N, CA, C, O and CB atoms as a CASP TS submission, in Angstrom:
PFRMAT TS
TARGET T0000
AUTHOR 0000-0000-0000
METHOD Language model
MODEL 1
PARENT N/A
ATOM      1  N   MET     1     146.027-210.769  22.957  1.00  0.00           N
ATOM      2  CA  MET     1     145.643-209.665  23.118  1.00  0.00           C
ATOM      3  C   MET     1     146.895-208.662  23.073  1.00  0.00           C
ATOM      4  O   MET     1     147.951-209.056  23.567  1.00  0.00           O
ATOM      5  CB  MET     1     144.871-209.687  24.264  1.00  0.00           C
ATOM      6  N   VAL     2     146.839-207.678  22.635  1.00  0.00           N
ATOM      7  CA  VAL     2     148.150-206.676  22.404  1.00  0.00           C
ATOM      8  C   VAL     2     147.962-206.002  23.757  1.00  0.00           C
ATOM      9  O   VAL     2     146.783-205.687  23.919  1.00  0.00           O
ATOM     10  CB  VAL     2     148.114-205.462  20.916  1.00  0.00           C
ATOM     11  N   GLU     3     148.670-205.715  24.673  1.00  0.00           N
ATOM     12  CA  GLU     3     148.763-204.660  25.622  1.00  0.00           C
ATOM     13  C   GLU     3     149.086-203.293  25.280  1.00  0.00           C
ATOM     14  O   GLU     3     149.855-202.914  24.397  1.00  0.00           O
ATOM     15  CB  GLU     3     149.607-204.997  26.471  1.00  0.00           C
ATOM     16  N   GLU     4     148.405-202.600  26.087  1.00  0.00           N
ATOM     17  CA  GLU     4     148.623-200.791  25.307  1.00  0.00           C
ATOM     18  C   GLU     4     149.852-200.431  26.334  1.00  0.00           C
ATOM     19  O   GLU     4     149.966-200.941  27.448  1.00  0.00           O
ATOM     20  CB  GLU     4     146.835-199.269  25.559  1.00  0.00           C
ATOM     21  N   THR     5     150.423-199.821  25.978  1.00  0.00           N
ATOM     22  CA  THR     5     151.636-199.126  27.041  1.00  0.00           C
ATOM     23  C   THR     5     151.196-197.588  27.094  1.00  0.00           C
ATOM     24  O   THR     5     150.044-197.191  26.916  1.00  0.00           O
ATOM     25  CB  THR     5     153.495-199.253  26.350  1.00  0.00           C
ATOM     26  N   ASN     6     152.210-196.863  27.345  1.00  0.00           N
ATOM     27  CA  ASN     6     151.817-195.471  28.052  1.00  0.00           C
ATOM     28  C   ASN     6     152.144-194.549  26.621  1.00  0.00           C
ATOM     29  O   ASN     6     151.804-193.372  26.499  1.00  0.00           O
ATOM     30  CB  ASN     6     152.957-194.986  29.703  1.00  0.00           C
ATOM     31  N   ASP     7     152.862-195.329  25.591  1.00  0.00           N
ATOM     32  CA  ASP     7     153.109-194.576  24.521  1.00  0.00           C
ATOM     33  C   ASP     7     152.131-194.791  23.276  1.00  0.00           C
ATOM     34  O   ASP     7     152.068-194.023  22.316  1.00  0.00           O
ATOM     35  CB  ASP     7     154.459-194.821  24.188  1.00  0.00           C
ATOM     36  N   GLN     8     151.241-196.167  23.470  1.00  0.00           N
ATOM     37  CA  GLN     8     150.329-195.989  22.380  1.00  0.00           C
ATOM     38  C   GLN     8     148.985-195.363  22.693  1.00  0.00           C
ATOM     39  O   GLN     8     148.830-195.332  23.914  1.00  0.00           O
ATOM     40  CB  GLN     8     150.108-197.247  21.784  1.00  0.00           C
ATOM     41  N   PRO     9     148.028-194.889  22.076  1.00  0.00           N
ATOM     42  CA  PRO     9     147.050-194.193  22.482  1.00  0.00           C
ATOM     43  C   PRO     9     145.667-195.694  22.894  1.00  0.00           C
ATOM     44  O   PRO     9     145.348-196.683  22.234  1.00  0.00           O
ATOM     45  CB  PRO     9     146.721-192.895  21.073  1.00  0.00           C
ATOM     46  N   ARG    10     145.235-195.223  24.129  1.00  0.00           N
ATOM     47  CA  ARG    10     144.104-196.287  24.543  1.00  0.00           C
ATOM     48  C   ARG    10     142.955-196.444  23.274  1.00  0.00           C
ATOM     49  O   ARG    10     142.378-195.539  22.671  1.00  0.00           O
ATOM     50  CB  ARG    10     143.259-195.693  26.075  1.00  0.00           C
ATOM     51  N   SER    11     142.844-197.885  23.100  1.00  0.00           N
ATOM     52  CA  SER    11     141.532-197.905  22.154  1.00  0.00           C
ATOM     53  C   SER    11     140.195-198.199  22.846  1.00  0.00           C
ATOM     54  O   SER    11     139.095-197.911  22.375  1.00  0.00           O
ATOM     55  CB  SER    11     141.681-199.023  21.034  1.00  0.00           C
ATOM     56  N   THR    12     140.422-198.812  24.030  1.00  0.00           N
ATOM     57  CA  THR    12     139.136-199.023  24.904  1.00  0.00           C
ATOM     58  C   THR    12     139.387-198.082  26.265  1.00  0.00           C
ATOM     59  O   THR    12     140.407-197.669  26.816  1.00  0.00           O
ATOM     60  CB  THR    12     138.916-200.801  25.340  1.00  0.00           C
ATOM     61  N   CYS    13     137.921-197.942  26.541  1.00  0.00           N
ATOM     62  CA  CYS    13     137.513-197.157  27.880  1.00  0.00           C
ATOM     63  C   CYS    13     138.125-198.009  28.993  1.00  0.00           C
ATOM     64  O   CYS    13     138.084-199.239  29.029  1.00  0.00           O
ATOM     65  CB  CYS    13     135.777-196.993  28.116  1.00  0.00           C
ATOM     66  N   LYS    14     138.751-197.131  29.983  1.00  0.00           N
ATOM     67  CA  LYS    14     139.102-197.919  31.180  1.00  0.00           C
ATOM     68  C   LYS    14     138.390-198.161  32.133  1.00  0.00           C
ATOM     69  O   LYS    14     138.963-198.654  33.104  1.00  0.00           O
ATOM     70  CB  LYS    14     139.955-197.545  31.722  1.00  0.00           C
ATOM     71  N   GLN    15     136.656-197.879  32.250  1.00  0.00           N
ATOM     72  CA  GLN    15     135.631-198.235  32.999  1.00  0.00           C
ATOM     73  C   GLN    15     135.189-199.298  32.389  1.00  0.00           C
ATOM     74  O   GLN    15     135.145-200.384  32.967  1.00  0.00           O
ATOM     75  CB  GLN    15     134.696-197.305  33.210  1.00  0.00           C
ATOM     76  N   CYS    16     134.726-199.097  30.898  1.00  0.00           N
ATOM     77  CA  CYS    16     133.473-199.835  30.363  1.00  0.00           C
ATOM     78  C   CYS    16     134.329-200.710  29.314  1.00  0.00           C
ATOM     79  O   CYS    16     133.699-201.228  28.392  1.00  0.00           O
ATOM     80  CB  CYS    16     132.120-198.749  29.620  1.00  0.00           C
ATOM     81  N   HIS    17     135.578-200.891  29.381  1.00  0.00           N
ATOM     82  CA  HIS    17     136.123-201.387  28.160  1.00  0.00           C
ATOM     83  C   HIS    17     135.541-201.438  26.902  1.00  0.00           C
ATOM     84  O   HIS    17     135.930-202.236  26.049  1.00  0.00           O
ATOM     85  CB  HIS    17     136.419-202.455  28.330  1.00  0.00           C
ATOM     86  N   ARG    18     134.504-200.530  26.692  1.00  0.00           N
ATOM     87  CA  ARG    18     134.224-200.646  24.978  1.00  0.00           C
ATOM     88  C   ARG    18     135.364-199.682  24.449  1.00  0.00           C
ATOM     89  O   ARG    18     136.142-198.890  24.982  1.00  0.00           O
ATOM     90  CB  ARG    18     132.449-200.007  24.371  1.00  0.00           C
ATOM     91  N   PRO    19     135.078-200.160  23.004  1.00  0.00           N
ATOM     92  CA  PRO    19     135.989-199.235  22.192  1.00  0.00           C
ATOM     93  C   PRO    19     135.788-198.160  21.746  1.00  0.00           C
ATOM     94  O   PRO    19     134.766-198.041  21.071  1.00  0.00           O
ATOM     95  CB  PRO    19     136.346-199.622  21.293  1.00  0.00           C
ATOM     96  N   PHE    20     136.580-197.082  21.919  1.00  0.00           N
ATOM     97  CA  PHE    20     136.497-195.674  21.476  1.00  0.00           C
ATOM     98  C   PHE    20     135.634-195.521  19.917  1.00  0.00           C
ATOM     99  O   PHE    20     136.062-196.170  18.963  1.00  0.00           O
ATOM    100  CB  PHE    20     138.155-195.106  21.365  1.00  0.00           C
ATOM    101  N   ASP    21     134.609-194.773  19.777  1.00  0.00           N
ATOM    102  CA  ASP    21     134.261-194.462  18.664  1.00  0.00           C
ATOM    103  C   ASP    21     134.606-192.612  18.580  1.00  0.00           C
ATOM    104  O   ASP    21     133.985-191.757  19.212  1.00  0.00           O
ATOM    105  CB  ASP    21     132.693-195.044  18.514  1.00  0.00           C
ATOM    106  N   PRO    22     135.706-192.379  17.662  1.00  0.00           N
ATOM    107  CA  PRO    22     136.058-191.128  17.652  1.00  0.00           C
ATOM    108  C   PRO    22     135.000-189.881  17.018  1.00  0.00           C
ATOM    109  O   PRO    22     135.006-188.655  17.129  1.00  0.00           O
ATOM    110  CB  PRO    22     137.284-191.228  16.961  1.00  0.00           C
ATOM    111  N   THR    23     134.270-190.680  16.438  1.00  0.00           N
ATOM    112  CA  THR    23     133.491-190.229  15.428  1.00  0.00           C
ATOM    113  C   THR    23     131.780-189.588  15.989  1.00  0.00           C
ATOM    114  O   THR    23     130.955-188.855  15.445  1.00  0.00           O
ATOM    115  CB  THR    23     133.450-191.580  14.391  1.00  0.00           C
ATOM    116  N   ASP    24     131.825-190.347  17.400  1.00  0.00           N
ATOM    117  CA  ASP    24     130.411-190.418  18.171  1.00  0.00           C
ATOM    118  C   ASP    24     130.965-189.372  19.279  1.00  0.00           C
ATOM    119  O   ASP    24     131.528-189.613  20.347  1.00  0.00           O
ATOM    120  CB  ASP    24     129.825-192.185  18.850  1.00  0.00           C
ATOM    121  N   LYS    25     130.506-187.710  18.478  1.00  0.00           N
ATOM    122  CA  LYS    25     130.855-187.072  19.635  1.00  0.00           C
ATOM    123  C   LYS    25     130.052-185.965  20.809  1.00  0.00           C
ATOM    124  O   LYS    25     130.336-184.895  21.348  1.00  0.00           O
ATOM    125  CB  LYS    25     131.797-186.528  19.134  1.00  0.00           C
ATOM    126  N   ARG    26     128.723-187.087  20.823  1.00  0.00           N
ATOM    127  CA  ARG    26     127.475-186.675  21.593  1.00  0.00           C
ATOM    128  C   ARG    26     128.385-186.733  22.824  1.00  0.00           C
ATOM    129  O   ARG    26     129.529-187.188  22.825  1.00  0.00           O
ATOM    130  CB  ARG    26     125.954-187.712  21.541  1.00  0.00           C
ATOM    131  N   TRP    27     127.570-186.087  24.130  1.00  0.00           N
ATOM    132  CA  TRP    27     127.961-185.639  25.377  1.00  0.00           C
ATOM    133  C   TRP    27     127.689-186.796  26.067  1.00  0.00           C
ATOM    134  O   TRP    27     127.876-186.748  27.282  1.00  0.00           O
ATOM    135  CB  TRP    27     127.308-184.403  25.905  1.00  0.00           C
ATOM    136  N   ASP    28     127.358-187.655  25.667  1.00  0.00           N
ATOM    137  CA  ASP    28     127.135-188.984  26.671  1.00  0.00           C
ATOM    138  C   ASP    28     127.790-189.945  25.519  1.00  0.00           C
ATOM    139  O   ASP    28     127.420-191.114  25.624  1.00  0.00           O
ATOM    140  CB  ASP    28     125.200-189.453  27.233  1.00  0.00           C
ATOM    141  N   GLY    29     128.414-189.761  24.771  1.00  0.00           N
ATOM    142  CA  GLY    29     128.623-190.741  23.150  1.00  0.00           C
ATOM    143  C   GLY    29     129.786-191.682  23.753  1.00  0.00           C
ATOM    144  O   GLY    29     129.960-191.872  24.957  1.00  0.00           O
ATOM    145  N   ARG    30     130.705-192.351  22.499  1.00  0.00           N
ATOM    146  CA  ARG    30     131.845-193.494  22.772  1.00  0.00           C
ATOM    147  C   ARG    30     132.899-192.816  22.374  1.00  0.00           C
ATOM    148  O   ARG    30     133.811-193.543  21.981  1.00  0.00           O
ATOM    149  CB  ARG    30     131.766-194.942  21.988  1.00  0.00           C
ATOM    150  N   ALA    31     133.190-191.230  22.317  1.00  0.00           N
ATOM    151  CA  ALA    31     134.326-190.751  21.982  1.00  0.00           C
ATOM    152  C   ALA    31     135.212-190.462  23.004  1.00  0.00           C
ATOM    153  O   ALA    31     134.711-189.657  23.789  1.00  0.00           O
ATOM    154  CB  ALA    31     134.150-189.786  21.295  1.00  0.00           C
ATOM    155  N   GLU    32     136.327-190.802  23.300  1.00  0.00           N
ATOM    156  CA  GLU    32     137.234-190.347  24.729  1.00  0.00           C
ATOM    157  C   GLU    32     137.058-189.219  25.069  1.00  0.00           C
ATOM    158  O   GLU    32     136.870-188.307  24.264  1.00  0.00           O
ATOM    159  CB  GLU    32     138.694-190.372  24.713  1.00  0.00           C
ATOM    160  N   TYR    33     137.091-189.051  26.524  1.00  0.00           N
ATOM    161  CA  TYR    33     136.733-187.521  27.051  1.00  0.00           C
ATOM    162  C   TYR    33     138.456-187.178  27.483  1.00  0.00           C
ATOM    163  O   TYR    33     139.169-187.500  28.434  1.00  0.00           O
ATOM    164  CB  TYR    33     135.320-187.458  28.725  1.00  0.00           C
ATOM    165  N   GLY    34     138.640-186.425  26.334  1.00  0.00           N
ATOM    166  CA  GLY    34     139.963-185.461  26.649  1.00  0.00           C
ATOM    167  C   GLY    34     140.719-186.391  26.586  1.00  0.00           C
ATOM    168  O   GLY    34     140.540-187.228  25.702  1.00  0.00           O
ATOM    169  N   ASP    35     141.972-186.546  27.660  1.00  0.00           N
ATOM    170  CA  ASP    35     142.869-187.391  27.595  1.00  0.00           C
ATOM    171  C   ASP    35     142.773-188.258  29.226  1.00  0.00           C
ATOM    172  O   ASP    35     143.692-188.400  30.033  1.00  0.00           O
ATOM    173  CB  ASP    35     144.267-186.553  27.175  1.00  0.00           C
ATOM    174  N   SER    36     141.300-188.756  29.343  1.00  0.00           N
ATOM    175  CA  SER    36     141.083-189.373  30.535  1.00  0.00           C
ATOM    176  C   SER    36     141.164-190.723  30.401  1.00  0.00           C
ATOM    177  O   SER    36     141.271-191.319  31.473  1.00  0.00           O
ATOM    178  CB  SER    36     139.930-189.032  31.085  1.00  0.00           C
ATOM    179  N   GLY    37     141.145-191.467  29.308  1.00  0.00           N
ATOM    180  CA  GLY    37     140.860-192.938  29.142  1.00  0.00           C
ATOM    181  C   GLY    37     139.768-193.319  29.406  1.00  0.00           C
ATOM    182  O   GLY    37     139.498-194.510  29.560  1.00  0.00           O
ATOM    183  N   ALA    38     138.930-192.360  29.508  1.00  0.00           N
ATOM    184  CA  ALA    38     137.262-192.892  29.580  1.00  0.00           C
ATOM    185  C   ALA    38     136.131-192.044  28.682  1.00  0.00           C
ATOM    186  O   ALA    38     136.096-190.831  28.479  1.00  0.00           O
ATOM    187  CB  ALA    38     136.683-192.732  31.281  1.00  0.00           C
ATOM    188  N   CYS    39     135.363-192.923  28.287  1.00  0.00           N
ATOM    189  CA  CYS    39     134.790-192.297  27.037  1.00  0.00           C
ATOM    190  C   CYS    39     133.723-191.437  28.033  1.00  0.00           C
ATOM    191  O   CYS    39     133.522-191.541  29.243  1.00  0.00           O
ATOM    192  CB  CYS    39     134.052-193.515  25.685  1.00  0.00           C
ATOM    193  N   ARG    40     133.219-190.685  27.174  1.00  0.00           N
ATOM    194  CA  ARG    40     132.069-189.319  27.608  1.00  0.00           C
ATOM    195  C   ARG    40     130.961-189.971  28.215  1.00  0.00           C
ATOM    196  O   ARG    40     130.203-189.350  28.960  1.00  0.00           O
ATOM    197  CB  ARG    40     131.367-188.317  26.206  1.00  0.00           C
ATOM    198  N   SER    41     130.755-191.613  27.859  1.00  0.00           N
ATOM    199  CA  SER    41     129.347-192.127  28.633  1.00  0.00           C
ATOM    200  C   SER    41     129.464-192.189  30.159  1.00  0.00           C
ATOM    201  O   SER    41     128.630-191.912  31.021  1.00  0.00           O
ATOM    202  CB  SER    41     128.915-193.690  28.163  1.00  0.00           C
ATOM    203  N   CYS    42     131.177-192.784  30.292  1.00  0.00           N
ATOM    204  CA  CYS    42     131.239-193.110  31.057  1.00  0.00           C
ATOM    205  C   CYS    42     131.547-192.078  32.470  1.00  0.00           C
ATOM    206  O   CYS    42     131.197-192.315  33.626  1.00  0.00           O
ATOM    207  CB  CYS    42     131.837-193.941  30.632  1.00  0.00           C
ATOM    208  N   VAL    43     132.206-191.041  32.031  1.00  0.00           N
ATOM    209  CA  VAL    43     132.237-189.605  32.397  1.00  0.00           C
ATOM    210  C   VAL    43     130.958-188.976  32.778  1.00  0.00           C
ATOM    211  O   VAL    43     130.842-188.240  33.758  1.00  0.00           O
ATOM    212  CB  VAL    43     132.760-188.851  31.317  1.00  0.00           C
ATOM    213  N   ASP    44     129.940-189.310  31.921  1.00  0.00           N
ATOM    214  CA  ASP    44     128.655-188.464  31.999  1.00  0.00           C
ATOM    215  C   ASP    44     127.890-189.346  33.273  1.00  0.00           C
ATOM    216  O   ASP    44     126.884-188.846  33.776  1.00  0.00           O
ATOM    217  CB  ASP    44     127.671-188.426  30.317  1.00  0.00           C
ATOM    218  N   ARG    45     128.315-190.454  33.694  1.00  0.00           N
ATOM    219  CA  ARG    45     127.756-191.286  34.610  1.00  0.00           C
ATOM    220  C   ARG    45     128.153-190.836  35.992  1.00  0.00           C
ATOM    221  O   ARG    45     127.444-190.956  36.991  1.00  0.00           O
ATOM    222  CB  ARG    45     128.133-192.664  34.336  1.00  0.00           C
ATOM    223  N   CYS    46     129.562-190.216  35.943  1.00  0.00           N
ATOM    224  CA  CYS    46     129.862-189.616  37.068  1.00  0.00           C
ATOM    225  C   CYS    46     129.327-188.387  37.840  1.00  0.00           C
ATOM    226  O   CYS    46     129.850-187.292  37.633  1.00  0.00           O
ATOM    227  CB  CYS    46     130.858-189.454  36.888  1.00  0.00           C
ATOM    228  N   HIS    47     128.488-188.493  38.567  1.00  0.00           N
ATOM    229  CA  HIS    47     128.047-187.360  39.158  1.00  0.00           C
ATOM    230  C   HIS    47     128.422-186.778  40.205  1.00  0.00           C
ATOM    231  O   HIS    47     127.801-186.945  41.254  1.00  0.00           O
ATOM    232  CB  HIS    47     127.102-187.429  39.325  1.00  0.00           C
ATOM    233  N   GLU    48     129.729-185.822  40.116  1.00  0.00           N
ATOM    234  CA  GLU    48     130.436-185.446  41.080  1.00  0.00           C
ATOM    235  C   GLU    48     129.931-184.850  42.244  1.00  0.00           C
ATOM    236  O   GLU    48     129.273-183.812  42.185  1.00  0.00           O
ATOM    237  CB  GLU    48     131.189-184.791  40.643  1.00  0.00           C
ATOM    238  N   SER    49     130.191-185.435  43.324  1.00  0.00           N
ATOM    239  CA  SER    49     129.552-184.633  44.503  1.00  0.00           C
ATOM    240  C   SER    49     130.475-183.744  45.072  1.00  0.00           C
ATOM    241  O   SER    49     131.680-183.699  44.822  1.00  0.00           O
ATOM    242  CB  SER    49     129.035-185.505  45.629  1.00  0.00           C
ATOM    243  N   THR    50     129.839-183.036  45.855  1.00  0.00           N
ATOM    244  CA  THR    50     130.256-181.920  46.589  1.00  0.00           C
ATOM    245  C   THR    50     131.144-182.739  48.281  1.00  0.00           C
ATOM    246  O   THR    50     132.008-182.349  49.066  1.00  0.00           O
ATOM    247  CB  THR    50     128.562-180.813  46.868  1.00  0.00           C
ATOM    248  N   ASP    51     130.491-183.703  48.173  1.00  0.00           N
ATOM    249  CA  ASP    51     130.803-184.684  49.391  1.00  0.00           C
ATOM    250  C   ASP    51     132.254-185.109  49.331  1.00  0.00           C
ATOM    251  O   ASP    51     132.708-185.839  48.450  1.00  0.00           O
ATOM    252  CB  ASP    51     129.860-186.052  49.364  1.00  0.00           C
ATOM    253  N   ALA    52     132.991-184.564  50.399  1.00  0.00           N
ATOM    254  CA  ALA    52     134.358-184.558  50.701  1.00  0.00           C
ATOM    255  C   ALA    52     134.567-186.364  50.692  1.00  0.00           C
ATOM    256  O   ALA    52     135.736-186.510  51.050  1.00  0.00           O
ATOM    257  CB  ALA    52     134.703-183.622  52.315  1.00  0.00           C
ATOM    258  N   PHE    53     134.306-186.964  50.586  1.00  0.00           N
ATOM    259  CA  PHE    53     134.122-188.466  50.683  1.00  0.00           C
ATOM    260  C   PHE    53     133.856-189.165  49.557  1.00  0.00           C
ATOM    261  O   PHE    53     133.846-190.396  49.552  1.00  0.00           O
ATOM    262  CB  PHE    53     133.138-188.806  51.504  1.00  0.00           C
ATOM    263  N   HIS    54     133.521-188.139  48.082  1.00  0.00           N
ATOM    264  CA  HIS    54     133.061-188.404  47.111  1.00  0.00           C
ATOM    265  C   HIS    54     134.158-189.913  46.602  1.00  0.00           C
ATOM    266  O   HIS    54     135.379-189.844  46.741  1.00  0.00           O
ATOM    267  CB  HIS    54     132.982-186.981  46.261  1.00  0.00           C
ATOM    268  N   ILE    55     133.551-191.036  46.095  1.00  0.00           N
ATOM    269  CA  ILE    55     134.159-191.806  45.832  1.00  0.00           C
ATOM    270  C   ILE    55     133.414-192.459  44.402  1.00  0.00           C
ATOM    271  O   ILE    55     132.186-192.436  44.483  1.00  0.00           O
ATOM    272  CB  ILE    55     134.366-192.511  47.021  1.00  0.00           C
ATOM    273  N   CYS    56     133.905-192.980  43.233  1.00  0.00           N
ATOM    274  CA  CYS    56     132.997-193.267  42.387  1.00  0.00           C
ATOM    275  C   CYS    56     133.984-194.291  41.345  1.00  0.00           C
ATOM    276  O   CYS    56     135.185-194.020  41.334  1.00  0.00           O
ATOM    277  CB  CYS    56     132.278-191.839  41.762  1.00  0.00           C
ATOM    278  N   ALA    57     133.616-195.183  40.677  1.00  0.00           N
ATOM    279  CA  ALA    57     134.631-195.894  39.851  1.00  0.00           C
ATOM    280  C   ALA    57     134.953-195.314  38.766  1.00  0.00           C
ATOM    281  O   ALA    57     135.738-195.978  38.089  1.00  0.00           O
ATOM    282  CB  ALA    57     134.304-197.099  39.492  1.00  0.00           C
ATOM    283  N   VAL    58     134.600-194.158  38.261  1.00  0.00           N
ATOM    284  CA  VAL    58     135.287-193.130  37.345  1.00  0.00           C
ATOM    285  C   VAL    58     136.069-192.573  38.021  1.00  0.00           C
ATOM    286  O   VAL    58     137.222-192.729  37.618  1.00  0.00           O
ATOM    287  CB  VAL    58     134.551-192.159  36.704  1.00  0.00           C
ATOM    288  N   CYS    59     135.973-191.995  38.865  1.00  0.00           N
ATOM    289  CA  CYS    59     136.886-191.245  39.137  1.00  0.00           C
ATOM    290  C   CYS    59     138.411-191.570  39.989  1.00  0.00           C
ATOM    291  O   CYS    59     139.394-190.860  40.201  1.00  0.00           O
ATOM    292  CB  CYS    59     136.155-190.433  39.671  1.00  0.00           C
ATOM    293  N   THR    60     138.095-192.898  40.324  1.00  0.00           N
ATOM    294  CA  THR    60     138.922-193.633  40.920  1.00  0.00           C
ATOM    295  C   THR    60     139.727-194.766  40.222  1.00  0.00           C
ATOM    296  O   THR    60     140.837-195.019  40.689  1.00  0.00           O
ATOM    297  CB  THR    60     138.263-194.054  41.837  1.00  0.00           C
ATOM    298  N   ALA    61     139.253-195.511  39.093  1.00  0.00           N
ATOM    299  CA  ALA    61     139.599-196.085  38.032  1.00  0.00           C
ATOM    300  C   ALA    61     141.326-195.737  37.828  1.00  0.00           C
ATOM    301  O   ALA    61     141.820-194.612  37.752  1.00  0.00           O
ATOM    302  CB  ALA    61     138.578-195.572  36.891  1.00  0.00           C
ATOM    303  N   PRO    62     141.952-196.881  37.777  1.00  0.00           N
ATOM    304  CA  PRO    62     143.386-196.835  37.574  1.00  0.00           C
ATOM    305  C   PRO    62     143.505-196.542  36.025  1.00  0.00           C
ATOM    306  O   PRO    62     142.719-196.931  35.160  1.00  0.00           O
ATOM    307  CB  PRO    62     144.144-198.248  38.054  1.00  0.00           C
ATOM    308  N   ASN    63     144.627-195.789  35.848  1.00  0.00           N
ATOM    309  CA  ASN    63     144.877-195.557  34.268  1.00  0.00           C
ATOM    310  C   ASN    63     145.400-196.660  33.815  1.00  0.00           C
ATOM    311  O   ASN    63     145.694-196.760  32.623  1.00  0.00           O
ATOM    312  CB  ASN    63     145.812-194.413  33.847  1.00  0.00           C
TER
END
């Protein structure tokens, strides 16, 4: 397995570890969401709360 460095683009989602599909531009698709390292599907599952103690796997996942 090849380790990815900061110089290389991430090829899989840091949350679900599925490969990115840059052609899947659906709002909840498999493309990377910006430079987040997470796919649009995982970002969609994060229901950002107004709670000051909001914690979720997507928001707190290490890069």
